C-alpha positions in Angstrom: 0.0 -0.1 0.0 1.3 3.5 -0.6 0.4 6.5 1.5 0.9 10.3 0.9 4.6 11.6 1.0 5.8 8.2 2.1 8.6 7.2 -0.4 9.9 3.9 0.6 8.5 3.1 3.6 9.1 -0.3 5.4 6.8 -2.9 5.9 5.7 -5.0 8.8 7.4 -8.1 10.0 7.6 -10.0 13.6 10.6 -11.4 15.1 11.2 -13.4 18.1 14.5 -13.8 20.0 15.2 -16.1 22.6 18.1 -15.6 25.1 20.7 -18.7 25.6 22.0 -17.2 28.8 20.6 -18.1 32.1 19.1 -15.4 33.8 19.4 -15.1 38.0 16.8 -12.4 38.3 13.1 -13.2 39.0 10.8 -13.0 35.9 7.1 -12.5 35.5 4.5 -15.1 34.7 4.9 -13.9 31.3 8.4 -14.5 31.2 9.0 -18.3 31.6 12.3 -19.3 31.5 12.7 -22.9 31.3 10.1 -24.1 28.7 11.9 -25.5 25.6 11.4 -24.2 22.2 9.1 -26.6 20.1 10.2 -25.3 16.9 13.5 -25.7 15.1 15.2 -23.2 12.9 15.7 -24.2 9.4 18.8 -25.8 9.9 20.7 -26.6 13.3 19.7 -28.0 16.9 16.6 -27.3 18.8 16.7 -24.1 21.2 15.9 -23.6 24.7 14.5 -20.2 25.4 14.9 -18.2 28.5 13.2 -15.0 27.4 11.8 -14.1 23.8 11.2 -10.7 22.4 8.9 -10.0 19.3 9.8 -7.1 16.8 6.8 -6.0 14.6 7.5 -3.8 11.8 4.0 -2.6 10.2 5.5 -0.2 7.8 3.8 -0.6 4.6 4.6 2.7 2.7 7.4 3.0 -0.1 9.4 5.1 2.1 9.4 3.1 5.6 12.5 1.6 6.4 11.2 -2.2 6.5 13.7 -4.0 4.5 16.8 -2.7 6.6 15.1 -4.5 9.4 17.5 -7.2 8.8 19.8 -4.8 10.5 17.9 -5.0 13.8 17.3 -8.9 13.6 21.6 -9.1 13.5 21.8 -7.0 16.4 19.2 -8.8 18.5 21.2 -12.0 17.3 24.3 -10.7 18.6 23.0 -10.0 21.9 21.8 -13.4 22.4 18.1 -13.1 21.1 16.5 -15.9 19.6 14.7 -14.1 16.7 11.6 -14.9 15.1 10.4 -12.6 12.3 6.6 -12.1 11.4 5.7 -10.0 8.2 2.6 -9.2 6.8 1.4 -11.0 3.9 1.3 -7.4 1.9 5.0 -6.9 3.0 6.3 -10.1 1.5 4.3 -9.8 -1.7 5.5 -6.5 -2.1 9.2 -7.3 -1.6 9.3 -4.9 1.2 11.1 -7.7 3.4 13.7 -9.6 2.4 12.7 -13.0 3.5 15.8 -14.9 2.6 18.1 -12.6 4.6 16.0 -12.3 7.5 15.6 -16.1 7.8 19.3 -16.6 7.3 20.1 -13.8 10.1 17.4 -15.3 12.5 17.8 -18.9 11.8 13.9 -19.4 11.9 11.2 -19.0 9.0 9.3 -15.7 8.3 5.7 -15.9 9.1 3.1 -13.5 7.8 -0.5 -15.4 8.7 -2.2 -17.4 10.9 -1.6 -21.4 11.5 -3.5 -23.7 9.2 -5.9 -26.1 11.1 -4.0 -28.8 12.4 -0.5 -27.1 12.2 2.0 -27.1 15.1 3.4 -23.7 16.5 6.6 -22.9 15.1 7.9 -20.2 17.4 8.1 -19.8 21.1 6.0 -17.6 22.8 7.4 -13.9 23.1 8.8 -12.3 26.2 8.8 -8.6 24.8 7.8 -7.3 21.6 9.2 -4.4 19.2 7.3 -2.6 16.9 9.4 -1.0 14.2 8.7 0.8 11.9 5.2 1.4 13.0 3.4 3.5 10.3 0.7 6.2 11.1 -1.7 3.5 9.3 -0.6 0.6 11.9 -0.6 3.0 15.1 -4.4 3.9 14.6 -5.2 0.5 14.0 -3.8 -1.3 16.9 -4.3 1.7 19.0 -8.4 0.9 18.2 -8.1 -2.6 19.0 -8.2 -3.8 15.1 -6.9 -6.9 14.8 -7.3 -7.7 10.9 -3.8 -8.7 10.3 -1.5 -11.6 12.0 0.6 -9.0 13.4 -2.1 -6.8 14.5 -3.5 -9.9 16.4 -0.1 -10.3 17.9 0.4 -6.7 19.0 -3.1 -6.9 20.6 -2.2 -9.9 22.5 1.0 -8.6 23.8 -0.8 -5.6 25.3 -3.2 -7.8 27.0 -0.6 -10.0 28.5 1.3 -7.3 29.9 4.4 -7.8 27.8 6.9 -5.4 27.8 6.4 -3.6 24.3 8.5 -0.9 22.7 7.3 0.9 19.4 9.5 3.0 17.0 7.3 5.0 14.7 8.0 6.4 11.0 5.6 8.8 9.4 5.6 12.4 8.1 4.9 15.6 9.8 1.8 15.8 7.5 0.4 12.5 8.9 1.6 13.5 12.2 -0.7 16.6 12.2 -3.8 14.3 12.0 -5.5 14.3 15.4 -5.9 10.3 15.2 -2.1 10.0 15.3 -1.2 11.7 18.4 -4.3 10.7 20.1 -3.1 6.8 19.1 0.3 7.4 20.5 -1.5 8.4 23.8 -3.8 5.6 24.0 -0.8 2.9 23.4 1.2 4.9 26.2 -1.3 4.6 28.4 -1.9 0.9 28.1 2.1 0.6 28.8 3.9 0.5 25.5 6.7 2.7 25.4 6.7 4.5 22.2 9.7 6.2 21.3 8.2 9.3 19.5 9.4 13.1 20.5 12.3 15.0 21.4 15.3 12.8 22.4 13.7 9.7 20.5 11.9 9.5 16.9 10.7 12.5 15.2 8.3 12.8 12.1 10.1 14.2 8.9 9.1 16.4 6.4 6.7 15.3 3.8 8.5 13.6 0.5 11.6 12.9 2.4 11.2 9.5 3.8 13.5 7.8 1.5 16.1 10.1 2.8 15.5 9.2 6.4 16.0 5.0 5.7 19.9 4.8 6.4 19.6 6.7 9.6 16.5 5.1 10.9 17.3 4.2 14.5 16.5 0.5 14.8 19.7 0.5 17.8 17.1 3.0 19.7 14.2 0.3 19.5 16.8 -2.6 21.1 18.5 -0.4 23.8 14.8 0.5 25.0 13.8 -3.0 25.1 16.9 -3.6 27.0 15.7 -1.1 29.8 11.7 -1.9 29.5 12.6 -5.6 30.0 15.0 -4.8 32.8 17.8 -6.4 31.1 16.7 -10.0 31.8 17.7 -12.2 29.0 16.3 -11.5 25.2 14.1 -14.1 23.4 11.8 -13.3 20.6 11.5 -10.5 18.3 8.4 -9.9 16.1 8.2 -7.7 13.0 4.7 -6.2 12.3 2.7 -6.8 9.4 0.3 -4.3 9.3 -1.4 -2.8 6.2 
């Protein structure tokens, strides 16, 4: 989908990451550390998770930085996360995400839809969620409780489960001027989502300059914020949000 003044917007994907280290600190009920992962990566042994982080990247505009999300996956893996990527069908179909590169970096298959009847779960449950890049369309649907894609359903559930959630936006000042956008940011923050929006974090870019922002998109900011939000206790499942 193309939005006004977006240029090359990134598409959503979900990433799960599991930490191979043993955490000595107490965990919440949602952060169960001993359950073995029932899915096996494309190659290699079965993993055992201690914490999972889901990174969702709902960008669907041509200007959003979705393709470079592999940078975030590689950084998360380097920090010990077992990453699982979830992309929207629109992101995959439009070539906004490099599926082979994401699967090679994460060691897991990219997901973009619900399981079929009788299909076993392939990824561990998340302990935390990163949403990047979060578009104006996605922030409004998420805040309104619309779960018409696999990724949005996961995001709605994550909030309900009380998981640590970090969101890194990407939209223009023109879209930021719409009252629904900032209202949705407030709604998500009230729900406990850490939205990296405003001075000192991410700020909207001028209309028509989205393509110029891709190389400098602060993926690392989202990962650092998650480290703080999760208390630094393990890292496990990342999800890249596939909204339309």
